[in-house]
C-alpha positions in Angstrom: 99.5 88.6 103.5 97.0 89.2 100.8 96.7 93.0 99.6 93.6 94.0 100.7 91.9 96.4 97.7 88.8 98.5 97.6 87.1 98.8 94.1 85.3 102.0 93.3 83.7 102.6 90.3 79.7 103.7 89.2 80.1 101.4 86.1 79.1 97.7 87.2 81.1 96.3 84.4 84.2 98.2 85.2 84.1 97.3 89.0 83.2 93.8 87.8 86.2 93.4 85.4 88.7 94.7 87.9 87.4 92.9 90.9 88.2 89.4 88.3 91.7 90.9 87.0 92.8 91.4 91.0 91.0 88.1 92.3 93.2 86.3 89.3 96.5 87.6 91.9 96.7 85.2 94.9 98.5 87.7 96.7 95.3 90.1 96.6 92.4 90.1 98.3 89.0 92.4 97.1 87.6 93.6 100.4 84.6 95.2 99.2 83.3 97.7 96.2 81.4 100.8 95.7 79.7 102.7 93.3 80.0 106.3 94.2 82.4 108.6 96.4 80.5 108.7 99.4 80.3 104.8 99.5 84.0 104.8 98.6 84.8 106.9 102.1 82.4 104.9 104.4 84.3 101.7 102.9 87.3 102.8 103.3 86.7 103.7 107.0 85.0 100.5 107.5 87.2 97.7 106.0 90.6 100.1 106.2 92.1 98.5 102.6 95.6 99.1 101.4 94.5 100.6 98.3 91.8 101.7 96.8 91.3 101.9 93.0 89.0 105.2 92.1 87.0 106.1 89.2 86.7 110.1 88.5 83.2 111.0 87.4 80.9 109.5 89.8 77.4 110.3 91.3 77.0 111.6 95.0 80.6 112.7 95.5 83.1 112.6 92.6 86.3 110.9 92.7 88.6 113.6 93.6 86.5 114.8 96.5 86.5 111.4 97.8 90.1 111.0 97.7 90.5 114.4 99.2 88.5 113.1 102.1 90.1 109.6 102.5 93.6 111.6 103.0 91.8 113.6 105.6 90.5 111.0 107.5 92.2 107.6 106.8 95.0 108.2 104.7 95.1 105.1 101.9 97.0 104.7 98.9 94.6 105.6 96.0 95.0 104.4 92.5 93.0 106.6 90.2 91.5 106.1 86.7 91.1 108.4 84.1 90.7 108.5 80.5 94.2 108.9 78.2 92.7 112.7 77.2 94.3 116.1 77.7 91.1 116.1 80.4 91.9 112.9 81.5 95.2 114.5 82.4 94.0 117.3 84.2 91.6 115.2 86.3 94.5 112.8 87.5 96.9 115.9 88.2 93.8 117.5 90.4 93.3 113.7 92.0 97.1 113.5 92.7 97.0 117.1 94.4 93.9 115.7 96.2 96.5 113.0 97.8 96.0 110.0 95.0 99.2 108.3 94.9 99.2 107.3 91.4 97.0 106.5 88.4 96.4 104.4 85.4 94.4 105.1 82.2 90.8 103.9 81.7 90.9 102.1 78.5 88.3 99.6 77.8 89.7 98.5 74.5 93.0 97.8 76.0 90.9 95.4 78.5 89.3 93.7 75.7 92.5 93.8 73.3 95.5 93.4 75.7 93.9 91.4 79.1 97.3 89.7 80.2 99.1 92.9 80.0 96.2 95.1 81.6 96.5 92.3 84.5 100.3 92.5 85.0 100.1 96.4 85.1 97.3 96.7 87.4 98.5 93.9 89.9 102.2 95.2 89.5 100.8 98.9 90.6 98.3 97.7 93.4 101.2 95.7 94.7 103.6 98.8 94.6 101.2 100.9 96.1 100.5 98.4 99.0 104.0 99.4 100.1 103.6 103.3 99.7 105.0 105.4 102.9 101.9 106.2 104.7 103.8 109.0 106.0 104.2 110.7 102.6 100.6 110.8 102.0 100.6 113.5 104.3 101.8 115.5 101.6 98.0 115.9 100.5 97.4 117.9 103.8 98.6 120.9 101.8 98.1 120.5 98.1 99.4 122.4 95.6 96.6 123.4 93.3 96.8 125.5 89.9 94.7 128.8 89.8 91.4 128.3 88.8 89.9 128.5 85.4 87.9 131.7 85.9 91.3 133.5 87.1 93.8 135.0 84.9 96.8 132.7 84.3 99.5 134.6 86.0 102.4 133.9 87.8 102.0 134.2 91.6 103.1 137.9 92.7 105.6 137.3 95.7 108.6 139.3 97.2 112.0 138.7 96.1 113.1 135.5 97.6 110.0 134.5 99.0 109.2 130.7 97.7 105.9 130.2 95.6 104.7 127.7 97.7 106.0 127.6 101.4 106.7 124.4 102.4 105.6 122.7 105.6 108.1 122.3 108.2 109.3 118.4 108.4 109.3 117.0 111.9 112.6 116.5 113.4 112.5 112.8 112.8 112.4 113.3 108.8 114.7 115.6 108.4 117.6 115.1 106.0 120.4 113.2 107.3 123.0 114.4 105.1 125.1 117.7 105.8 123.9 120.4 103.4 125.7 120.6 100.1 128.2 123.0 99.3 127.6 125.9 96.8 128.2 125.1 93.1 127.3 126.4 90.1 125.9 123.9 87.4 125.6 124.0 83.7 122.5 121.8 84.2 120.1 120.7 87.0 118.2 117.1 85.8 115.8 115.8 87.9 113.9 112.1 87.2 111.0 110.7 89.1 107.8 108.4 88.5 105.5 107.3 90.7 104.5 110.5 93.5 106.5 112.6 91.3 104.3 115.4 90.1 103.3 116.2 93.5 107.0 116.0 94.6 108.2 118.1 91.6 105.7 120.7 92.0 106.9 120.7 96.0 110.4 121.3 94.9 110.1 123.7 91.7 107.9 126.0 93.5 110.9 126.6 95.9 112.8 128.0 92.9 113.1 131.6 92.2 112.7 133.3 88.7 116.1 134.3 88.4 117.6 130.5 89.4 121.0 130.5 87.5 120.6 126.9 85.9 119.0 125.5 83.3 116.8 122.2 84.2 115.4 119.2 82.6 112.5 117.0 84.3 111.9 113.7 83.3 108.6 112.0 84.8 107.0 108.9 84.0 104.0 109.6 82.4 101.8 109.0 79.3 102.2 111.2 76.1 98.5 112.7 76.5 99.6 114.1 80.1 102.8 115.7 80.0 101.7 118.8 77.9 98.8 119.6 80.5 101.3 118.8 83.6 103.8 121.5 82.2 101.6 124.0 82.0 100.2 123.1 85.7 104.0 123.7 87.1 104.3 126.8 84.8 101.3 128.4 86.4 102.4 127.4 90.3 106.2 128.2 89.6 108.4 131.7 89.3 110.6 129.9 86.7 109.1 129.0 83.2 108.3 125.5 82.6 107.0 123.6 79.6 107.0 120.6 77.8 110.3 120.2 75.4 110.5 120.2 71.6 113.0 119.0 69.5 115.7 121.8 69.1 114.8 123.9 72.5 118.0 125.6 73.9 118.7 125.2 77.4 118.1 128.4 79.5 118.7 129.7 83.1 115.4 129.6 85.0 113.7 127.4 81.7 112.4 124.0 83.0 111.9 121.4 80.1 109.9 118.6 80.5 110.1 115.2 78.5 107.3 114.6 76.5 105.6 111.4 77.4 106.1 108.4 74.9 109.3 110.1 73.8 113.3 110.1 75.0 114.9 113.7 76.0 118.5 113.9 75.3 120.9 117.3 75.5 124.0 118.1 73.1 127.1 119.4 74.0 125.8 122.8 72.7 122.9 122.7 74.9 120.4 121.7 72.3 117.7 119.4 73.5 116.7 116.6 71.2 113.5 114.6 71.6 113.8 111.3 70.0 110.9 108.5 69.6 110.7 106.1 72.0 112.8 102.8 71.8 110.7 100.0 72.0 113.6 98.1 73.9 113.4 100.7 76.6 110.9 99.9 79.6 110.4 103.6 80.2 109.5 106.2 77.7 110.8 109.1 78.7 113.6 107.2 80.3 115.6 108.8 83.4 118.8 107.0 82.5 118.7 108.2 78.8 118.8 111.9 79.9 121.1 111.7 82.6 123.7 109.6 80.1 123.5 112.4 77.4 124.1 115.1 80.1 127.1 113.3 81.3 128.4 113.0 78.2 127.7 117.2 77.2 128.6 118.7 80.4 130.7 116.2 82.3 131.2 117.3 86.1 128.8 120.6 85.3 125.8 118.5 86.3 123.5 118.3 89.3 121.5 114.7 88.9 118.3 114.6 91.3 116.6 111.3 92.0 113.0 111.9 93.3 110.5 109.0 94.5 109.5 106.5 92.1 109.3 102.4 91.7 112.0 100.6 89.8 115.5 101.6 89.2 115.4 103.8 86.6 118.0 106.9 87.4 120.8 104.6 88.7 122.8 103.5 85.5 122.4 107.2 84.5 123.7 108.7 88.0 126.3 106.3 87.6 127.6 107.6 84.2 127.1 111.1 85.8 129.4 109.9 89.0 131.9 108.8 86.7 132.0 112.0 85.2 132.6 114.1 88.2 128.8 115.4 88.3 126.4 115.4 91.6 123.9 113.1 92.4 121.2 113.6 95.3 118.3 111.2 96.0 115.2 111.7 98.1 115.0 110.3 101.4 112.9 107.4 102.1 110.6 109.1 104.9 109.4 111.9 101.9 109.0 109.3 99.3 105.5 107.9 98.2 107.4 105.0 96.7 111.4 104.8 97.9 112.5 102.5 94.6 114.6 104.7 92.3 116.1 107.1 95.2 117.0 103.7 97.0 118.3 102.2 93.9 120.9 105.0 93.7 121.5 105.4 97.6 122.4 101.3 97.6 124.8 101.7 94.7 126.8 104.4 96.9 125.9 107.0 94.0 124.4 109.5 96.2 126.1 112.8 97.4 123.5 113.7 99.5 120.0 112.1 100.7 117.7 114.9 101.2 114.0 115.1 102.2 111.7 116.7 99.7 111.4 120.3 101.1 115.4 120.2 101.6 115.8 119.1 97.8 113.7 122.1 97.2 115.2 124.7 99.8 119.0 123.3 99.0 118.7 123.9 95.1 117.1 127.5 95.5 120.1 128.3 97.6 122.4 127.7 94.4 120.6 131.0 92.8 
């Protein structure tokens, strides 16, 4: 059965171009188009597409407001288009908070210069999002938002032990099947994720106390222009410190370092982070396998690796190396994933010590303190 797509953009040229690209895939059917956010909501309710491609800046109702209304009335996988700029990153993160499943850079030059690459990327993303776990879109029901620009960028004032954002109580059917992990001190916690990761990381990291005892490394598949804005957002939301990693950073308890987009992040035995140019032989920049592999070499059995929602299998081979070194690996469960790809690869390879719901991962990490 063909994937049904609704294309939303106020630019007639972009609507036509996206429609043409998608129509070239025999397994995709463009069931409608819309030129503003209000039409997008109405068409989603009427046509029930599997995926909506959505622009941000539109008349009548902007894209983020449209996404939020769609998630409330008819949860649907939304692929957001945004510019490859700092502002575009902010918009994309706002869209993910509202419930969008993923984003792609809106780059007219790429469409003209690399049409085949754009076609492959867009169609692959649409097919993947058509398999989105719709139950996980419920994460948007209680989005995590950074403080408004008019308010001081202060950390939340919380009582000791209180989570920065109270997690939703998971339905009984969706609670973790694995027993709670045994308490253990880790010299490093490394978390890898892709599609659905920004919201997943927010939900996990906001549960950690300021005195979290281990350093953290975060590997999120994300463009270079986006990681700084994402780290800043996480830092405002969390009681731990979060920032984009730079070469030479030292690992510190309660500090999470986010791998810069377009580069690779490794760590050495002295606990010093190395940021290296992105290797063209690797599909992902940053790559979870690269960071996990370096962590295994540096800290042997003293690492906790966590693999969250995402497409593909990045993290599986790194988890294998960590397991061979005696470290522990957790994987997010299918019910709470947006895309059960990366965690599934780890689970199917029998590399997971525990398979936990997203909220349980945050809770169990917090209990390490």
